[in-house]
C-alpha positions as CSV (number, residue, x, y, z in Angstrom):
1,X,21.0,-11.0,-65.2
2,X,20.8,-7.6,-63.5
3,X,17.4,-5.8,-63.5
4,X,17.5,-2.2,-64.5
5,X,14.7,0.3,-64.0
6,X,15.9,2.0,-67.2
7,X,18.3,-0.1,-69.2
8,X,21.5,1.5,-70.5
9,X,21.2,3.0,-73.9
10,X,22.1,0.7,-76.8
11,X,23.1,3.5,-79.3
12,X,26.8,4.5,-79.0
13,X,25.9,8.2,-79.4
14,X,23.4,7.9,-76.6
15,X,26.0,6.3,-74.4
16,X,28.5,9.0,-75.1
17,X,25.9,11.7,-74.3
18,X,24.9,9.9,-71.1
19,X,28.5,9.7,-70.0
20,X,29.0,13.5,-70.7
21,X,25.9,14.3,-68.7
22,X,27.1,12.0,-65.9
23,X,30.4,13.8,-65.8
24,X,28.7,17.2,-65.6
25,X,26.4,16.0,-62.8
26,X,29.3,14.6,-60.8
27,X,31.3,17.8,-61.3
28,X,28.4,19.9,-60.3
29,X,27.8,17.8,-57.1
30,X,31.5,18.2,-56.3
31,X,31.4,22.0,-56.8
32,X,28.3,22.3,-54.6
33,X,29.9,20.2,-51.9
34,X,33.0,22.4,-52.0
35,X,31.0,25.5,-51.8
36,X,29.1,24.1,-48.8
37,X,32.3,23.1,-47.1
38,X,33.8,26.6,-47.6
39,X,30.7,28.2,-46.2
40,X,30.6,25.9,-43.1
41,X,34.4,26.4,-42.6
42,X,34.0,30.2,-42.9
43,X,31.2,30.2,-40.3
44,X,33.3,28.0,-38.0
45,X,36.3,30.4,-38.3
46,X,34.1,33.4,-37.6
47,X,32.6,31.6,-34.5
48,X,36.1,30.7,-33.3
49,X,37.3,34.3,-33.8
50,X,34.3,35.6,-31.8
51,X,34.9,33.1,-28.9
52,X,38.7,33.9,-28.9
53,X,38.0,37.7,-28.8
54,X,35.5,37.1,-25.9
55,X,38.1,35.2,-23.9
56,X,40.7,37.8,-24.5
57,X,38.3,40.5,-23.4
58,X,37.4,38.5,-20.2
59,X,41.2,38.0,-19.4
60,X,41.8,41.7,-19.9
61,X,39.0,42.5,-17.6
62,X,40.2,40.1,-14.9
63,X,43.8,41.5,-15.1
64,X,42.4,45.0,-14.9
65,X,40.4,44.1,-11.7
66,X,43.3,42.3,-10.1
67,X,42.0,38.8,-10.9
68,X,38.7,39.4,-9.2
69,X,35.3,39.4,-10.9
70,X,33.6,42.6,-9.9
71,X,29.9,43.1,-10.2
72,X,29.2,46.6,-11.4
73,X,26.4,47.2,-8.9
74,X,28.2,45.8,-5.9
75,X,31.6,47.4,-6.5
76,X,33.0,49.3,-3.5
77,X,30.8,47.3,-1.0
78,X,32.4,45.1,1.6
79,X,30.5,42.1,3.1
80,X,31.5,40.8,6.5
81,X,30.2,37.5,7.9
82,X,31.0,35.0,10.5
83,X,30.6,31.3,9.9
84,X,31.1,28.0,11.7
85,X,32.2,24.8,9.9
86,X,29.9,21.9,10.8
87,X,31.0,18.5,9.7
88,X,29.5,15.2,10.5
89,X,32.6,13.4,9.2
90,X,35.5,12.9,11.6
91,X,38.8,14.2,10.4
92,X,41.3,11.4,9.8
93,X,44.7,11.7,11.4
94,X,47.6,10.7,9.1
């Protein structure tokens, strides 16, 4: 025999009332869940739109600068340097 904290009502009118209340509670939970889903989905769409616009802006800036990222403070300056490649590994001949 199952043990209930609160046994089901014995009166048929109470059972019908409990079923109606249960239907309203389930419908309310469904509606609140749908509202939360719509809010989270909307925030996700807004975040995706912001990221997409940022990427478009960066691509436009790169095309405008000829594919080079230019620092605003260092634009127009040329750096010259000499370097020597030092490698401890021997190059393999194919």
